[in-house]
NULUMBA-822406 format. One record per residue (C-alpha): x, y, z; residue number from 1; residue in three letters. Coordinates in pm, 1 decimal. Layout:
REM NULUMBA-822406
VEXMI	X	Y	Z	NUM	ALA;
...
***
This chain:
REM NULUMBA-822406
VEXMI	1072.2	-4316.0	-411.2	1	MET;
VEXMI	1114.8	-4498.0	-84.0	2	LYS;
VEXMI	1462.8	-4355.8	-35.8	3	LEU;
VEXMI	1339.9	-3999.2	-74.6	4	ILE;
VEXMI	1069.1	-4065.4	183.7	5	LEU;
VEXMI	1312.3	-4229.2	424.4	6	ARG;
VEXMI	1542.7	-3926.2	402.6	7	GLU;
VEXMI	1247.8	-3695.1	466.8	8	LEU;
VEXMI	1140.2	-3911.8	757.6	9	LEU;
VEXMI	1473.8	-3848.3	923.2	10	GLU;
VEXMI	1422.6	-3471.8	902.1	11	THR;
VEXMI	1050.8	-3447.1	972.1	12	SER;
VEXMI	749.7	-3669.2	934.0	13	LYS;
VEXMI	508.9	-3390.2	841.2	14	THR;
VEXMI	729.0	-3289.8	548.1	15	LYS;
VEXMI	732.3	-3646.1	423.4	16	ALA;
VEXMI	353.3	-3666.5	446.8	17	LEU;
VEXMI	313.3	-3336.4	265.1	18	ASN;
VEXMI	544.5	-3454.3	-9.8	19	VAL;
VEXMI	339.4	-3770.2	-45.4	20	LEU;
VEXMI	12.1	-3580.8	-55.4	21	LYS;
VEXMI	146.5	-3337.9	-311.9	22	GLY;
VEXMI	-63.3	-3022.6	-300.6	23	ARG;
VEXMI	-329.0	-3034.5	-34.2	24	ARG;
VEXMI	-618.9	-3068.3	-276.5	25	LYS;
VEXMI	-883.1	-3315.8	-176.3	26	LYS;
VEXMI	-816.4	-3590.5	-424.8	27	ARG;
VEXMI	-926.7	-3947.5	-425.9	28	LYS;
VEXMI	-563.8	-4056.5	-442.7	29	TYR;
VEXMI	-394.1	-3782.3	-244.8	30	LYS;
VEXMI	-174.8	-4039.1	-70.1	31	LYS;
VEXMI	-42.4	-4142.9	-407.1	32	TYR;
VEXMI	-12.9	-3794.3	-556.8	33	ALA;
VEXMI	360.2	-3826.4	-604.1	34	ILE;
VEXMI	331.8	-4178.7	-741.0	35	CYS;
VEXMI	74.1	-4069.5	-995.5	36	LYS;
VEXMI	279.0	-3765.1	-1091.3	37	LYS;
VEXMI	574.4	-3983.9	-1186.6	38	TYR;
VEXMI	357.8	-4269.9	-1318.6	39	ASN;
VEXMI	484.7	-4535.0	-1081.0	40	TYR;
VEXMI	365.9	-4890.1	-1111.3	41	GLU;
VEXMI	89.1	-5011.3	-882.2	42	SER;
VEXMI	324.2	-5217.0	-661.4	43	HIS;
VEXMI	533.4	-4905.4	-601.9	44	GLU;
VEXMI	213.2	-4726.2	-511.0	45	ARG;
VEXMI	146.5	-4995.2	-253.6	46	ARG;
VEXMI	493.4	-4939.3	-109.6	47	GLU;
VEXMI	414.6	-4568.5	-86.5	48	CYS;
VEXMI	100.7	-4650.1	105.4	49	LYS;
VEXMI	303.9	-4860.5	349.8	50	GLN;
VEXMI	542.7	-4571.6	402.9	51	VAL;
VEXMI	249.0	-4335.9	458.7	52	VAL;
VEXMI	110.0	-4570.4	719.5	53	ASN;
VEXMI	450.3	-4592.4	887.3	54	GLU;
VEXMI	475.1	-4214.2	894.7	55	ILE;
VEXMI	124.8	-4180.6	1035.6	56	LYS;
VEXMI	199.4	-4442.8	1298.6	57	GLY;
VEXMI	516.4	-4259.3	1400.6	58	CYS;
VEXMI	325.2	-3931.7	1417.3	59	ASN;
VEXMI	58.9	-4082.2	1640.3	60	ARG;
VEXMI	311.8	-4236.7	1875.8	61	ARG;
VEXMI	531.2	-3929.1	1884.4	62	LYS;
VEXMI	252.1	-3678.1	1935.4	63	SER;
VEXMI	135.0	-3853.3	2252.3	64	GLY;
VEXMI	486.1	-3875.4	2394.6	65	GLU;
VEXMI	569.6	-3515.8	2301.9	66	GLU;
VEXMI	252.7	-3388.5	2468.9	67	LYS;
VEXMI	342.8	-3570.6	2790.8	68	GLU;
VEXMI	694.2	-3425.3	2782.6	69	VAL;
VEXMI	558.4	-3073.5	2720.0	70	GLU;
VEXMI	315.3	-3103.1	3011.6	71	ILE;
VEXMI	596.4	-3222.4	3238.6	72	ARG;
VEXMI	815.9	-2932.5	3124.6	73	MET;
VEXMI	539.2	-2682.4	3199.6	74	GLU;
VEXMI	485.2	-2833.0	3544.6	75	GLU;
VEXMI	858.6	-2813.9	3618.1	76	ASP;
VEXMI	866.3	-2448.4	3509.9	77	GLU;
VEXMI	570.2	-2367.0	3733.8	78	ARG;
VEXMI	737.4	-2535.3	4029.9	79	ARG;
VEXMI	1059.8	-2342.9	3968.9	80	LYS;
VEXMI	868.4	-2013.0	3952.2	81	LYS;
VEXMI	681.6	-2092.4	4272.9	82	MET;
VEXMI	1007.6	-2178.4	4448.4	83	LYS;
VEXMI	1168.0	-1857.0	4323.4	84	ALA;
VEXMI	874.8	-1649.5	4448.3	85	LYS;
VEXMI	882.6	-1822.0	4786.1	86	GLY;
VEXMI	1254.6	-1754.9	4839.9	87	ARG;
VEXMI	1251.5	-1380.1	4761.5	88	THR;
***
């Protein structure tokens, strides 16, 4: 279970979260949807929860950084356009 999640984490964190949640039905145990589907033991469920928390943490950290980068990129593009307009 953990290996599958780790591989998914390398590709994309949202995919990994979606896999963990299973279908996006509002369930009491949606975090453990996959664990329940395959009847994992409770300790394995706990490990899943840890992985979910890791993924969520990564998402939170990344999203902030990515937003900053995007804003910087937009500002750089604006500056370039302004410079181009000024020169012609």
